[in-house]
N, C-alpha and C positions, 0 to 999 in steps of 0.2 A: 504494500500499500504506500502510495507517495502522498505525502502531505506538504503543502506550501505554507511557510510560516507567514502570518500576517503581522504580528507583533514580535519583537525579538523575544525569544525564549531561552532560557538557560535550564538544562538538566543537571543537577548536582547529585552524583552517585558516590555515596560514602557510607560505609556500614557503621562507623563510629557516629552516634547521634550528636554528640557534642561537637565533633569537628565539623559534621555537616552543617550544623546551626551557625558555627563560626564562619564558614564559607558563605552561608545564606546572609548573614549579618554583613560581612565584608562586602557583598555585592548588592546589598539592599538599596544603595544610592544609585545604582545603575538602572536605566530606564529599560527594564525588561522583566518579563514574567520568570519567576524562579520557581522551579518544581524540584522537589527532593525525592530521591530513592534511596533505600537502605542497602540495596544489592542489585546485581545484574537483572534478576528476574523482574523486580519492581520497575528497574529502568526500561526493560523492554515492554512492560504494560503501559508505561507513560509514552514511550515511542509509538505505540499503537493507537494513541489518542490524539497526538498532535506532532507537528514538526517542531524541532528544535534548531536554533541559530548556533548553538554551541553546547557542548558536553563537557563537564568538569568531573573528572573521576579519580578515584584512588586506585592503586594496583592491588593492595593487599586486602582482599575481601572474599567472602564466600562466593563460589563459582569461578574464582580466579580472575585477576585483572587483565592479564595478557590475553587470555581466551575471550574475555569480554570484549576487548578491542578487536579481536579477529572476527567475533560474531557480529559486531556493529558494522564492520566493514563488509562482512559477507552478506549482511542484510541491506547493503547499499545505503547505509547512512554515511552521507557525504559532508556533513557540517564539521567544523574544526573540533578536535577532542584535546582538551588539556589534561595531561596526567599530573597529579600531584602525589608524591609518594615518599614515605620514609625509607623505602628500600632503594638505597643508592647504588652507584657503581655503573661501569660502562656496559656490562653484559644485560643488565636489566633495562638500561636506557636503550640499548641497541634492540632488545627484543620488543619493547614497547613501541619504539618508532617503526620497526618492521611490521608490527601488527596494526598499525594505523594511527598512532598518536601524532598529533600535529605539533605540540609542544610538551616537553618533559620537565618538570619542576620537582626538585627535591625539598622536603620539609626540613626545617621550617621556612615557610614562605611569608614574605612581607605583604600585608594587606595592599599597600600602594601598588607594588609590582603586579599582584594578581588583578587588581582594578585595571591598571594600564594594559596588560595583555588581553583581558576580556574586552575592554573598549575598543582596542585594535581590531579585534575580529568582528565586533558587533557594528563597526562603522563601515565594514565592507558590505557589498551587496549580500543579501540573504540568499542562502542556498537551499536546495531542496533536500529534504532528508527522509 
């Protein structure tokens, strides 16, 4: 199913509720609809309901983060995907980028940096997801 976004929408996928709330709070000043998902399964439920301009996701979660990225790209989700993770290192970064991440960020992340990256993607032409 192909959805065309009307208003910018961001899907935040993070299994840790506190961290998910921190990301949502950090992005609350951005003019976009924020939708939260606690795992990849909830994320795909949300993707079935609407299009997203951007996905922000963790890698360390139930269902596997790298597998989630591959499944997103395999389902023809073409919006930018920002990965934020505490799992550092070149091998995990390379795996995430190969699986479909657009940007790879290591925790801790500065709120200002996150907003700047998100705003950069939202200011570009919306894509079909």
